[in-house]
C-alpha positions as CSV (number, residue, x, y, z in Angstrom):
1,M,60.6,219.5,89.6
2,N,62.6,220.7,92.5
3,K,61.3,220.9,96.0
4,N,59.5,224.3,96.4
5,N,57.3,226.5,98.5
6,V,53.7,225.6,98.0
7,C,50.7,227.8,98.9
8,I,47.3,226.0,98.9
9,I,44.4,228.4,98.5
10,T,41.3,226.6,99.9
11,L,37.9,227.9,98.8
12,G,34.3,226.8,99.8
13,C,33.2,224.6,102.6
14,S,34.9,222.7,105.4
15,K,34.9,219.6,103.3
16,N,37.4,221.3,101.0
17,T,39.4,222.3,104.0
18,V,39.8,218.7,105.1
19,E,40.9,217.7,101.6
20,A,43.4,220.5,101.4
21,E,44.9,219.6,104.8
22,T,45.3,216.0,103.8
23,V,47.0,217.0,100.5
24,A,49.2,219.5,102.3
25,G,50.6,216.5,104.2
26,L,51.4,214.7,101.0
27,F,53.4,217.7,99.8
28,V,55.3,217.8,103.1
29,K,56.0,214.1,102.9
30,E,57.7,214.7,99.5
31,G,59.8,217.5,100.8
32,F,57.8,220.5,99.8
33,K,57.2,223.4,102.2
34,I,53.7,224.7,102.8
35,I,53.5,228.5,103.2
36,S,50.7,231.0,103.6
37,N,52.1,233.9,101.7
38,V,51.1,233.6,98.1
39,E,53.7,236.0,96.9
40,E,56.5,233.8,98.2
41,A,55.2,230.7,96.6
42,D,56.8,228.7,93.8
43,I,53.7,226.6,93.4
44,I,50.1,227.8,93.9
45,V,47.3,225.2,94.3
46,I,43.8,226.6,94.1
47,H,41.3,224.1,95.6
48,T,38.0,225.4,94.2
49,C,34.3,225.4,95.0
50,S,31.4,225.5,92.5
51,F,28.3,225.0,94.7
52,I,26.7,228.3,93.8
53,Q,27.5,231.1,91.3
54,D,29.2,233.2,93.9
55,A,31.5,230.3,94.8
56,Q,32.4,229.9,91.1
57,K,33.1,233.6,90.8
58,E,35.4,233.5,93.8
59,S,37.2,230.5,92.4
60,K,37.7,232.1,89.0
61,Y,38.8,235.4,90.7
62,Q,41.5,233.5,92.7
63,I,42.8,231.8,89.5
64,Q,43.0,235.2,87.7
65,Q,44.9,236.7,90.7
66,A,47.4,233.9,90.5
67,G,47.7,234.6,86.8
68,L,48.7,238.2,87.6
69,L,51.4,236.9,89.9
70,K,52.7,234.6,87.1
71,Q,53.1,237.7,84.9
72,K,55.6,239.0,87.4
73,N,57.2,235.6,88.1
74,K,57.4,233.4,85.0
75,N,58.7,230.4,87.0
76,L,55.5,230.3,89.1
77,K,53.5,227.2,88.7
78,I,49.7,227.3,89.0
79,F,47.5,224.2,89.5
80,V,43.7,224.2,89.9
81,S,41.9,221.4,91.7
82,G,38.5,220.4,93.0
83,C,34.9,221.3,91.9
84,L,35.5,224.0,89.3
85,A,38.0,221.8,87.5
86,Q,35.5,219.0,87.6
87,L,32.7,221.2,86.4
88,L,34.7,222.8,83.5
89,Q,36.6,219.7,82.6
90,D,38.8,220.2,79.6
91,K,37.4,223.8,79.1
92,I,39.4,225.1,82.0
93,K,42.8,225.0,80.2
94,K,41.2,227.0,77.3
95,E,39.7,229.5,79.7
96,Y,42.9,229.9,81.7
97,P,45.8,229.1,79.4
98,F,48.4,230.2,82.0
99,I,47.7,227.3,84.4
100,D,50.1,224.5,84.5
101,G,47.8,221.6,85.5
102,Y,44.4,220.7,86.9
103,V,42.7,217.8,88.6
104,G,39.1,217.1,89.4
105,T,37.4,216.0,92.7
106,G,38.4,212.4,92.4
107,N,42.1,213.0,91.8
108,F,43.2,215.7,94.2
109,D,45.4,213.3,96.1
110,K,47.4,212.6,92.8
111,I,48.4,216.2,92.4
112,V,51.7,216.0,94.2
113,K,52.9,213.2,91.9
114,L,51.6,215.0,88.8
115,I,53.4,218.2,89.8
116,Q,56.6,216.3,90.4
117,E,56.2,214.8,86.9
118,N,55.4,218.3,85.5
119,K,52.4,217.2,83.5
120,F,48.7,218.2,82.9
121,F,46.1,215.8,84.2
122,F,42.4,215.6,84.4
123,K,40.1,212.6,84.9
124,T,36.4,213.2,84.1
125,K,35.2,210.3,86.3
126,V,33.0,211.8,88.9
127,A,34.3,211.1,92.4
128,G,35.6,212.8,95.4
129,G,37.4,212.5,98.7
130,V,40.9,212.4,100.1
131,T,40.9,210.0,103.0
132,N,44.6,209.3,103.8
133,F,44.3,211.1,107.2
134,K,47.8,210.0,108.3
135,T,49.3,212.7,106.1
136,R,46.9,215.4,107.2
137,V,48.4,218.7,108.4
138,L,46.0,220.8,110.4
139,S,45.7,224.4,109.2
140,T,45.1,225.9,112.6
141,N,46.7,225.5,116.1
142,L,43.3,225.7,117.8
143,P,41.8,222.5,119.1
144,S,38.9,222.5,116.6
145,T,38.7,220.8,113.3
146,Y,36.4,218.7,110.9
147,I,36.2,215.1,110.0
148,K,34.5,213.9,106.8
149,I,32.5,210.7,107.2
150,S,31.3,210.2,103.6
151,E,31.5,211.5,100.1
152,G,29.0,212.4,97.4
153,C,25.3,212.5,97.6
154,N,22.3,210.4,96.3
155,H,19.7,213.2,96.7
156,K,18.7,214.8,93.4
157,C,17.8,218.3,94.6
158,S,16.9,220.2,91.5
159,Y,19.1,223.2,92.3
160,C,22.2,221.3,93.2
161,I,25.1,220.1,91.0
162,I,27.1,218.4,93.8
163,P,26.2,214.8,92.8
164,N,27.4,215.6,89.2
165,I,30.7,216.8,90.7
166,R,31.2,214.6,93.7
167,G,29.5,211.4,92.6
168,S,27.1,209.0,94.5
169,F,26.9,208.7,98.3
170,T,29.8,206.7,99.7
171,S,30.4,206.1,103.4
172,R,33.7,205.6,105.0
173,P,33.9,202.5,107.4
174,V,33.4,203.2,111.1
175,K,36.9,202.0,111.9
176,A,38.6,204.3,109.4
177,I,36.7,207.3,110.8
178,V,37.4,206.3,114.4
179,D,41.1,205.8,113.6
180,E,41.2,209.3,112.1
181,A,39.3,210.7,115.1
182,K,41.9,209.2,117.4
183,F,44.7,210.6,115.3
184,L,43.1,214.1,115.6
185,A,42.6,213.7,119.3
186,D,46.3,212.8,119.7
187,S,47.1,215.9,117.7
188,G,45.4,218.1,120.3
189,V,41.9,218.4,118.8
190,K,39.1,219.1,121.4
191,E,36.2,219.9,119.1
192,L,35.4,217.6,116.3
193,N,32.8,218.7,113.7
194,I,31.2,215.9,111.7
195,I,30.8,216.8,108.1
196,A,29.8,215.3,104.7
197,Q,27.5,216.2,101.8
198,D,24.8,214.3,103.8
199,T,25.8,213.2,107.3
200,T,22.6,211.5,108.4
201,S,22.5,209.0,105.6
202,Y,25.8,207.7,106.9
203,G,26.1,203.9,106.6
204,I,23.1,203.2,104.4
205,D,25.3,202.1,101.6
206,I,27.8,199.9,103.4
207,Y,25.8,198.7,106.4
208,Q,22.3,198.8,104.7
209,K,20.9,201.0,107.5
210,L,21.3,204.4,109.0
211,S,24.4,204.2,111.2
212,L,25.3,207.7,112.3
213,S,24.2,207.0,115.8
214,K,26.5,204.0,116.0
215,L,29.4,206.1,114.7
216,L,28.8,208.9,117.1
217,K,28.8,206.5,120.0
218,E,32.2,205.2,119.0
219,I,33.6,208.6,118.5
220,S,32.2,209.8,121.9
221,K,34.3,207.2,123.6
222,I,37.4,209.3,122.8
223,N,37.7,211.3,126.0
224,Q,39.9,214.0,124.6
225,F,36.9,215.4,122.7
226,K,35.0,218.0,124.7
227,W,32.7,218.9,121.8
228,I,31.4,216.7,119.0
229,R,29.2,218.6,116.6
230,L,26.9,217.4,113.8
231,L,26.7,219.4,110.6
232,Y,24.9,219.0,107.2
233,A,22.1,216.7,108.4
234,Y,19.4,215.8,105.9
235,P,15.9,216.3,107.4
236,S,14.3,213.0,106.4
237,T,17.1,210.8,107.8
238,I,17.2,212.2,111.3
239,N,15.7,209.6,113.5
240,K,14.9,209.2,117.2
241,E,17.9,207.0,117.9
242,L,20.2,209.7,116.6
243,L,18.6,212.4,118.7
244,E,18.7,210.3,121.8
245,T,22.4,209.6,121.2
246,I,23.1,213.3,120.9
247,Y,21.2,214.0,124.2
248,E,22.7,211.1,126.1
249,K,26.4,211.6,125.3
250,E,27.9,214.4,127.4
251,N,30.6,215.3,124.8
252,I,28.2,215.4,121.8
253,C,26.8,219.0,121.5
254,N,23.1,219.5,121.6
255,Y,23.4,221.1,118.2
256,I,22.4,220.0,114.7
257,D,22.8,221.8,111.4
258,I,19.8,220.9,109.2
259,P,19.7,222.8,105.9
260,I,15.9,222.7,105.2
261,Q,16.0,225.2,102.3
262,H,12.3,226.0,102.6
263,V,9.0,224.8,104.2
264,S,6.4,225.4,101.5
265,K,5.4,222.0,100.1
266,N,5.1,223.7,96.6
267,V,8.7,224.9,96.7
268,L,10.1,221.8,98.3
269,K,8.4,219.6,95.7
270,N,10.0,221.7,92.9
271,M,13.3,221.5,94.8
272,R,12.9,217.7,95.0
273,R,13.3,217.9,98.8
274,P,11.2,216.2,101.5
275,T,7.8,217.9,101.6
276,N,7.2,217.1,105.3
277,T,10.2,219.2,106.4
278,R,8.0,221.4,108.6
279,Q,6.7,218.4,110.5
280,I,10.2,217.0,111.0
281,I,11.5,220.2,112.6
282,E,8.4,220.6,114.8
283,S,8.8,217.0,115.9
284,I,12.5,217.5,116.8
285,K,11.8,220.7,118.8
286,N,8.7,219.2,120.6
287,S,10.6,216.0,121.6
288,F,14.0,217.7,122.3
289,P,13.3,221.3,123.1
290,N,16.8,222.2,124.3
291,I,18.5,221.1,121.1
292,I,20.1,224.0,119.1
293,L,19.2,224.0,115.4
294,R,20.9,225.8,112.6
295,T,19.5,225.8,109.0
296,S,20.0,227.3,105.5
297,L,17.3,228.7,103.4
298,I,17.0,229.5,99.7
299,V,14.9,232.6,98.8
300,G,13.6,233.2,95.3
301,F,13.4,229.7,94.0
302,P,11.6,229.5,90.6
303,N,7.9,229.5,91.0
304,E,8.1,230.7,94.7
305,T,4.9,232.6,95.1
306,D,4.1,235.3,97.6
307,A,2.1,232.7,99.6
308,D,5.1,230.3,99.6
309,F,7.3,233.1,100.9
310,K,4.8,234.2,103.6
311,E,4.6,230.6,104.8
312,L,8.4,230.6,105.2
313,V,8.4,233.8,107.1
314,A,5.7,232.6,109.4
315,F,7.7,229.5,110.1
316,I,10.9,231.4,110.9
317,K,8.9,233.6,113.3
318,Q,8.3,230.4,115.4
319,N,12.0,230.7,116.3
320,Y,12.9,227.0,116.0
321,F,16.4,227.9,114.7
322,E,19.1,229.6,116.7
323,H,21.1,230.3,113.5
324,V,19.9,230.7,109.9
325,G,21.9,231.2,106.7
326,I,19.8,232.9,104.0
327,F,20.8,232.6,100.4
328,A,19.4,233.9,97.1
329,Y,18.6,231.2,94.6
330,S,21.6,230.7,92.3
331,D,20.9,229.5,88.8
332,Q,23.3,226.8,87.7
333,K,23.4,225.8,84.0
334,T,23.9,222.1,84.7
335,A,21.2,222.0,87.4
336,I,17.6,220.8,86.7
337,S,16.1,224.0,88.0
338,Y,18.0,226.0,85.4
339,K,15.3,225.0,82.9
340,F,12.4,225.9,85.2
341,K,10.1,228.7,84.1
342,N,8.8,231.6,86.2
343,K,12.2,232.8,87.5
344,I,11.9,235.3,90.3
345,S,13.4,238.8,89.6
346,K,16.5,240.0,91.4
347,E,14.5,242.9,92.9
348,I,11.9,240.5,94.5
349,I,14.6,238.1,95.7
350,E,16.5,241.0,97.4
351,E,13.3,242.2,99.0
352,R,12.5,238.7,100.3
353,L,16.0,238.3,101.6
354,N,15.7,241.5,103.6
355,I,12.3,240.5,105.0
356,L,13.5,237.1,106.1
357,A,16.8,238.4,107.5
358,T,14.8,241.0,109.6
359,E,12.6,238.4,111.1
360,Q,15.5,236.1,112.0
361,F,17.3,239.0,113.5
362,K,14.4,239.5,115.9
363,N,14.8,235.9,116.9
364,V,18.5,236.4,117.5
365,I,17.9,239.4,119.8
366,K,15.3,237.4,121.7
367,N,17.7,234.4,122.1
368,N,20.6,236.6,123.0
369,K,18.6,238.3,125.8
370,N,17.7,234.9,127.2
371,K,21.4,234.1,127.6
372,I,22.2,237.2,129.7
373,G,23.3,236.2,133.2
374,K,24.1,232.6,132.2
375,T,27.6,231.1,132.3
376,F,28.9,229.0,129.5
377,E,32.1,227.1,128.7
378,V,33.7,229.0,125.9
379,L,36.5,228.2,123.5
380,P,38.5,231.5,122.8
381,E,39.7,231.5,119.2
382,F,41.3,234.9,118.3
383,V,42.1,238.3,119.6
384,S,41.1,241.6,117.9
385,K,41.4,245.2,119.2
386,N,41.9,244.0,122.8
387,K,38.9,241.7,122.6
388,V,38.9,237.9,122.7
389,W,36.4,236.2,120.4
390,G,35.2,232.7,121.3
391,R,32.4,230.2,121.0
392,A,30.1,228.1,123.2
393,Y,28.6,224.7,122.4
394,F,25.7,226.4,120.6
395,Q,27.9,228.1,118.1
396,A,29.6,226.2,115.2
397,P,33.0,227.4,113.9
398,E,33.2,229.9,111.0
399,I,29.4,230.2,110.4
400,D,27.7,231.2,113.7
401,N,27.8,234.3,115.8
402,M,30.4,234.6,118.6
403,I,31.0,235.7,122.1
404,I,33.2,238.8,122.7
405,V,35.2,239.1,125.9
406,S,37.5,241.9,127.1
407,K,41.1,240.7,126.9
408,R,42.4,239.5,130.2
409,D,45.4,237.5,131.4
410,D,43.4,234.4,132.5
411,I,42.0,233.7,129.1
412,S,44.2,231.8,126.7
413,L,43.4,231.1,123.0
414,G,42.4,227.5,122.5
415,Q,41.8,226.9,126.3
416,F,38.2,226.3,127.4
417,T,37.1,228.7,130.1
418,N,33.8,229.6,131.9
419,I,32.4,233.0,130.9
420,K,29.3,234.8,132.0
421,I,27.2,236.6,129.4
422,K,26.4,240.2,130.3
423,G,24.9,241.5,127.1
424,Y,24.9,241.4,123.3
425,K,25.8,243.6,120.3
426,D,23.7,242.7,117.3
427,Y,24.3,239.0,116.6
428,D,27.3,238.6,119.0
429,L,27.1,238.1,122.7
430,I,29.1,240.2,125.1
431,A,30.7,238.5,128.2
432,K,32.8,239.2,131.2
């Protein structure tokens, strides 16, 4: 196949973003050109997500949209990669006969060679990860990006299909991660976000002990990083050593994303999650009160009673979490919970979503009021309608609220600057 324009459509989480950036580098190495305009592409690669039903719907929608483009351009090549291809396996070609090839989670890095050979390919072995960071092409000019420290997951949460798609937990060696971190620092990255399916179990497989603290200490030695941020932490593997490391190292943000999903022991047991989650969060905030916590919650899990939900609402009212993502339970056919009885109706789920969101919004307003008059170092990220939008250390990229500043000459995108908070508008802070 001739060298062509390639458009990579990346769906889902930041872990998919890292994989797509790495594969983009493989394309460039072979003489392909990466473009962002899908209508000018000769090859479209859709790197899919299947974590919840909405993600699957979005992946399928993008495949269908690419198919419409192919009706206009018969020479257009369409390839599907990642979680949806792994989930559907050989059914994907039957469902979308117009696609030209497909690879699963463990073979994404082979896609360039397969496209060059103009053949179909799928390997059903469950695996994941693309770790050849030397080919990575960052998808943004801003000094913020992600680094993936492990692949797969050993937890058997009843609602989750990720272990079936991504395989068992596999850590990358410390040296490999630090080498990539140095590569990113030399590329101009100032904010490094640590990601994995489960970051806090890092090292348990290759070093036989929890080793995230050790890894963070090594990364923190790279002086170019102003912010190092920890995402996707599993509650039961957060230990005192890790928390002390975050507090002690100046360039590690006092911020942890801990998806707890729920606090009711009844629901957590059915989810196959740690039933002492409430105690873990309370202990963290009691010992390290200034640490910023983010979480994700699932509402409407099968068998979630009114009492279970009220317990969750009461916990949220305690305002332990600066940021909360609230999701409706998503039924997955291959998940254990799909067979659970006593499913919650859509109407009740919607009602509970609204109640929980209302309570968290009260926390947001309270937290925003407490920041008025304070000055924070902010990373400006984009301009819209003569306003600059940026983030402080307590705001993760893409998922948290932002700080809005009137556009002025002394603020440059990607350049850290001190900004004083003067107010707020709903979730976002207003600064001057």
